[in-house]
N, C-alpha and C positions, 0 to 999 in steps of 0.2 A: 568541702575543702575551704579552710579559713587561712588567710594570709594577714599577718600583722607587720606593719611597717612603720617605723617612726619617721617623723618629718620635721623639718626646720621652717620656721616662719608662721604666718598666721594661717588659721583655718580658711579664712576668705580667699587667701591666696591658693590654698590647696583646692578648694572647691573650684576655683576658676580654672585650675589645670585639669581637673576632672571633666568639668563642662567642655572645655577645649578639646580634650580627647574623645569625648562623645561626638561632638560636632565634626572633628577631623575624620572620624570613622563611621559615618553615617549611621550615628546611634542616637539614643535617648537618654537624658538626664533628669531625674526628679529627686529632689531632696533639698537639704540645707546644712548648716554648719555642724550637725549632730549626726544625721543619718540619711539614707537615701538609697536610690537604686541607678544603676548604669547599665545600659545595653549598648554594646559596640559589635562592629563587623570587623573581625581580625582574622587573618589567615584564611580568608574566604568563608568564614563562618560566622554565626551570630552567638554572642555570648551575653549572659546576664549575670550581674553581680549586685549584692547589697553591700553598703558600707556602713560603718559606725565610727565615729570620732570620739575619742576620750583623751583629753589632754593633747599630747603631741604624738599620739598613736592613732593609726587608722587601721581598722580591721576590715578586710574585705571577704565577704563570703560568696564564692562562686555557686551560683545557683543553677546555671545551665551553661554546657560546653559540649562541643563535639567530642566524641570519644578518642579521636586521634590527636587532639591537642594535649600535650603533657602539661603536668602541674608546673614543671620548671619553666616551661615556655610562658605560662601565665604569670608566675611570679615575677619573671624578668621584665615582662611589659608593665605589670603594675608598678614596679620600681621605677621603671623609665618614665612612666607618666608622673608619678609622684616626685621625682627628681631627687 
C-alpha cells in the first residue's frame, strides 16, 4: 500500500516531523531528505514504512502492519504527522 501526500515547507522541516513521530512512538528513523525508513509503534502494534520525497510530494509505502489496522487509519496518521 502506497500513500502519496503533498506537503508545504521545506523537506528538512518534513524530515524533522518524521523523526519526531518516530521518537514519540518508540520507533526508529533512518533516512535523509530523499528517502528512508520509519518504524513506529501505534495502536499497540509495530509498523514499518519506507518513504520517498520528490518535490513537494512524499510517498509512503507501508511495508509491515498488523492485519487489524485499516488503511484509512494509517492514511489518517500519516497525514497527521506530515501536517
